[in-house]
C-alpha positions in Angstrom: 4.0 -18.3 15.7 5.7 -14.7 16.6 3.9 -12.0 17.6 4.3 -9.8 14.2 2.7 -13.0 12.5 -0.2 -13.4 15.2 -1.1 -9.5 15.1 -0.8 -8.8 11.7 -3.4 -12.0 11.3 -5.3 -11.0 14.5 -5.2 -7.3 12.7 -6.1 -8.6 9.0 -9.3 -10.2 10.6 -10.6 -8.0 12.8 -11.3 -5.7 9.7 -12.5 -9.4 8.1 -10.1 -9.2 5.1 -9.0 -11.6 3.5 -5.2 -12.2 2.9 -6.4 -11.5 -0.8 -7.8 -8.2 0.0 -5.5 -6.8 2.2 -2.4 -7.9 -0.5 -4.5 -5.1 -2.9 -5.3 -2.5 -0.3 -1.5 -2.3 0.9 0.4 -3.4 -2.3 1.9 -5.9 -0.8 1.4 -10.0 -2.4 -0.7 -12.2 -0.9 2.1 -14.6 -1.3 3.6 -12.4 1.1 1.3 -11.9 4.0 0.7 -15.4 3.8 4.1 -16.2 4.6 4.4 -13.2 7.3 2.0 -14.9 8.8 3.0 -18.2 8.6 6.4 -16.9 10.5 8.3 -18.2 6.9 9.7 -15.2 6.0 10.3 -12.0 8.1 8.9 -8.5 7.2 11.1 -5.3 5.5 11.1 -2.2 7.3 9.2 -0.7 4.5 6.7 -3.8 4.6 6.2 -2.8 8.9 5.5 0.9 7.8 2.8 0.0 5.3 0.9 -2.2 7.4 1.4 0.3 10.4 -0.1 2.8 7.8 -2.7 0.6 7.0 -3.8 -0.3 10.3 -3.3 2.6 12.4 -0.9 0.9 14.9 2.3 1.8 16.3 5.2 -0.7 14.9 6.0 -1.4 18.1 2.9 -2.8 18.6 2.6 -4.8 15.4 6.2 -6.4 16.0 5.3 -7.3 19.6 7.1 -4.6 22.0 3.8 -3.3 22.9 0.6 -3.9 24.2 
């Protein structure tokens, strides 16, 4: 699992959100969230920005460049 996939799942679980809940709150499909967490597809810049704003973390943190 790459760092983006791992961090996305960790952040989602910290807020006790299901993939469906996160999808509703961000406008990102549940199918896509699942695929990101399983490292099956890469997130676009727009998706990364949406997730960073939602979780209030930096893009560097979300993609694994920072701790």
